[in-house]
C-alpha positions in Angstrom: 71.8 96.5 175.3 74.3 94.0 173.7 71.9 92.8 170.8 70.4 96.4 170.8 74.0 97.5 169.8 74.8 94.6 167.6 71.8 95.4 165.8 72.5 98.9 165.5 75.9 97.9 164.2 74.1 95.9 161.3 72.0 98.5 160.3 74.8 101.2 160.2 76.7 98.5 157.8 74.0 98.0 155.8 73.6 101.7 155.3 77.2 102.0 154.3 77.5 99.8 151.8 75.8 101.0 149.2 77.2 104.5 149.8 80.7 103.3 150.1 80.1 101.5 146.7 78.5 104.7 144.9 81.6 106.8 145.9 83.8 103.8 145.2 82.1 103.6 141.5 82.8 107.5 141.5 86.3 107.4 142.2 86.9 105.0 139.5 85.1 106.9 136.3 87.1 110.0 137.6 90.2 108.0 137.8 89.4 106.6 134.4 88.8 110.0 132.7 92.1 111.0 134.0 94.0 108.0 133.0 92.6 108.8 129.6 93.9 112.2 129.6 97.4 111.4 130.6 97.3 108.6 128.2 96.3 111.1 125.1 98.8 113.6 126.1 101.3 111.5 126.6 103.9 110.9 123.2 105.2 107.6 123.8 104.3 104.6 126.0 106.7 101.7 125.9 107.7 102.8 122.2 103.7 102.9 121.3 102.0 106.3 120.6 98.1 106.0 122.3 95.9 108.3 119.9 92.3 109.0 120.4 92.0 107.4 124.0 88.0 107.0 124.9 85.6 104.9 126.5 81.5 105.1 126.9 81.6 104.2 130.2 83.1 102.4 133.2 81.1 100.5 136.3 82.3 98.6 139.1 80.2 95.8 139.0 81.4 94.6 142.6 84.0 95.8 145.2 86.2 93.1 143.2 85.5 93.7 139.4 85.3 96.7 137.4 84.2 96.8 133.4 85.2 99.5 130.7 82.6 99.6 127.6 83.3 100.5 124.5 86.7 101.5 124.3 88.4 102.9 121.1 92.0 104.0 120.2 94.9 103.9 117.5 98.2 102.4 118.3 101.0 103.5 116.7 104.5 102.1 116.6 107.5 104.2 116.8 109.5 101.9 114.7 108.6 99.1 112.2 109.2 95.5 114.1 109.6 92.5 112.0 106.6 90.8 113.6 104.0 93.8 112.5 102.6 94.1 109.3 101.9 97.6 109.8 103.2 100.4 112.1 99.4 101.8 113.1 96.4 100.3 114.1 92.6 101.4 115.1 91.6 99.3 117.9 88.0 98.9 118.9 87.5 97.1 122.2 83.7 96.2 123.5 84.4 95.6 126.7 87.4 95.3 129.1 87.2 93.8 132.7 89.6 93.7 135.4 88.8 91.3 138.6 90.6 90.7 141.5 91.2 87.3 142.2 93.0 86.8 145.6 93.2 89.3 148.1 96.1 88.1 149.6 98.1 87.0 146.6 97.4 90.1 144.4 96.3 88.1 141.9 93.7 90.1 138.9 92.5 88.8 135.7 92.0 90.8 132.5 89.3 90.1 130.2 88.7 92.0 127.0 86.0 91.4 124.6 85.1 92.0 121.0 88.8 93.4 120.3 88.2 94.8 116.7 91.7 96.0 115.0 92.5 97.2 111.4 96.5 98.2 110.1 97.8 97.7 106.5 97.7 95.3 103.8 93.6 95.1 104.0 94.3 93.3 107.1 92.0 93.0 110.0 91.4 91.3 113.5 87.7 90.5 114.4 85.8 88.8 117.7 89.0 89.2 119.4 89.2 87.8 122.8 92.3 88.2 125.8 92.6 86.8 129.0 95.8 87.7 131.4 96.2 86.7 135.0 98.6 88.8 136.5 99.9 90.2 139.9 99.7 93.7 141.4 100.5 94.9 144.4 97.9 97.8 144.8 99.2 97.9 148.9 101.9 100.0 147.4 100.4 103.0 145.3 103.9 104.3 145.0 104.9 101.7 142.6 102.1 101.4 140.6 103.3 103.5 137.5 106.4 101.2 137.5 104.0 98.1 137.6 101.7 99.1 135.3 104.7 100.0 132.3 106.2 96.4 133.2 102.7 94.6 132.9 102.3 96.5 129.5 105.7 96.4 127.9 105.4 92.3 129.0 102.1 92.3 127.1 103.1 94.3 123.9 105.8 91.7 123.6 103.8 89.2 122.4 102.9 92.4 119.4 106.5 93.5 119.3 108.3 90.2 119.0 105.4 87.5 118.4 106.0 85.7 121.8 105.3 87.3 125.6 106.2 85.8 129.1 102.5 86.7 130.3 100.2 83.6 131.2 97.8 84.7 128.1 95.0 83.1 126.5 93.9 85.0 122.8 91.4 84.0 120.2 90.8 86.1 117.4 89.4 85.6 113.6 92.2 87.5 110.8 90.7 88.6 107.8 92.1 89.7 104.8 92.4 89.0 100.8 93.9 86.4 98.8 94.2 87.3 95.3 91.4 89.6 95.7 89.3 86.4 97.4 88.5 87.1 101.2 89.9 84.7 103.3 89.7 84.4 107.5 92.2 82.8 109.6 91.7 81.6 113.5 94.2 82.7 115.8 94.9 81.1 119.3 97.6 80.7 121.3 100.0 78.6 122.5 102.9 77.9 124.7 106.6 77.0 123.5 109.0 74.8 125.2 110.7 77.7 126.7 107.3 78.8 128.5 106.6 81.6 126.2 103.2 82.2 125.2 103.2 82.7 121.1 100.0 83.5 118.5 99.3 81.0 116.2 97.3 80.7 113.0 95.3 77.4 112.6 97.3 74.9 110.0 94.1 74.0 108.3 94.1 77.5 107.0 96.9 76.4 104.5 95.1 73.5 103.3 91.4 75.4 102.7 93.1 78.3 101.2 95.9 76.1 98.7 93.9 76.8 95.2 94.0 80.6 95.9 97.8 80.3 96.2 100.1 80.7 92.8 103.0 78.2 94.2 102.5 75.1 97.2 103.1 76.4 100.8 105.3 72.9 102.4 104.5 72.1 105.7 107.8 73.6 106.8 106.9 76.9 105.4 103.4 76.5 106.9 105.1 76.1 110.4 106.9 79.2 110.1 103.7 81.0 108.5 101.6 79.8 111.3 103.4 81.4 114.3 103.5 84.3 112.4 100.0 85.7 112.3 100.4 89.5 112.0 102.3 88.9 108.7 100.7 86.1 107.2 98.6 88.4 104.5 101.9 90.2 103.5 104.0 86.8 103.0 101.5 85.5 101.3 100.6 88.9 98.7 104.7 88.1 98.6 104.4 84.9 97.6 101.8 85.1 94.7 103.5 88.8 93.8 106.5 86.7 92.4 104.8 84.0 91.0 102.6 86.0 88.6 105.2 88.3 88.0 107.7 85.6 86.5 104.9 83.7 85.0 105.2 86.5 82.4 107.9 85.2 80.9 107.3 81.5 81.1 107.0 80.8 77.0 110.7 83.2 77.1 113.8 81.9 75.8 115.7 84.7 77.2 114.5 85.0 80.4 114.7 82.0 83.2 111.3 82.1 84.6 112.6 80.2 87.8 115.3 81.7 88.4 113.8 85.3 88.1 110.6 84.2 90.5 113.5 82.8 93.0 115.5 86.1 93.3 112.4 88.2 92.9 110.5 86.2 96.0 113.5 86.2 98.4 114.4 90.5 97.1 110.7 90.9 98.4 110.7 88.9 101.3 114.2 90.7 102.4 113.3 94.5 101.7 109.9 94.0 103.7 111.6 91.7 107.0 115.3 91.3 106.4 118.0 88.9 105.3 117.5 86.4 108.3 113.9 85.9 108.4 113.8 86.4 104.3 116.0 83.3 104.5 114.1 81.3 107.3 111.2 81.3 104.9 112.8 80.3 101.5 114.7 77.8 103.0 111.6 76.5 104.9 110.2 76.2 101.2 112.9 74.2 99.8 113.3 71.5 102.6 109.4 70.7 102.4 109.8 70.6 98.7 110.2 66.5 98.1 109.5 67.0 94.5 112.6 69.1 93.7 115.6 67.2 92.6 119.5 68.1 94.4 120.0 70.0 91.5 116.8 72.2 91.7 117.5 72.8 94.9 121.3 74.1 94.8 119.6 76.1 91.9 117.0 77.7 93.9 119.1 78.0 97.3 121.6 79.9 95.1 119.1 82.4 93.3 117.6 83.1 97.1 120.9 84.3 97.9 121.2 86.5 95.6 117.4 87.8 95.7 118.9 88.7 99.5 121.7 90.4 98.2 120.0 92.6 95.8 117.8 93.8 98.3 120.7 94.8 100.7 122.4 96.7 97.9 119.0 98.7 97.6 118.3 97.7 93.9 114.9 98.8 92.7 112.4 96.4 92.0 112.0 97.0 88.6 115.5 97.0 88.0 115.7 93.5 89.1 115.1 91.8 86.4 117.4 93.6 84.1 120.4 93.0 86.6 120.1 89.1 87.0 120.0 89.0 83.2 123.3 90.4 83.7 124.9 88.8 86.5 126.8 85.4 85.9 126.4 84.1 89.5 122.8 83.4 88.8 122.0 79.7 88.0 119.4 79.5 85.0 119.0 75.7 84.8 119.7 73.1 87.1 122.7 71.3 86.6 
């Protein structure tokens, strides 16, 4: 009798498993569609507007693994962050998986494959892959919303500020143009001494693209640029633009080409990213340039500061040359 009861229990369990799995899969599909509707209706989510979010399908692959495929959305940041090249990005994701790794410690793994993003300045990201380990207390459904908000905020910190304390692994290819030539930079992650995770560009990029740059990039400068991958396209564009504009007066006796280049470069950086970051970049360029004399450095530091001053005074770009020619603080020759 006991054997018969045991056998019947086994049969019932075997029959219930696919039924339960089917019901669970239907719940996942329904909840996913409802979540999409909520996100699309919400005005702002942690300072980001998510528009036109949709996915092709969702499937429960096993009791601990779920996958969403062919996800598209537009992410619009409510304010301009220094770390970003744009405030709006069109994003496509081939697949997103969530895996329950340990039910007792409530550890999950998020894997996002095939990330493509396009933003400003003709820059784009291809073949992106993101992997994040996180803890989620699914036993307390009343705190679900708060936990999701906190996790989202910690993850988006790497987009807003360039770093996050969430352990993550990311790789992707940033594609943009320098002097109308297409280039690609490999972006990965690294952990700094404070334990934060940063997005970084491979340093070999600066060696392979040196021939496209109007001016040399020093090692100190490259170190800063390498941890600002989203800023990189615009930063290189500004550098080339200032160099090309100043070179128009290379043979002029009345216009100081070098002084104009530094003032204009610093001005454009400040207008785009603010005085602190502009000073950080221009100082790194000077410190890393061993070919300049002490007098050259003094002149360049001074003119870089004047460029920041002009930007803070909101002078128009087309007036910069006329203003600096009348400005007695501009150093025109090394002394």
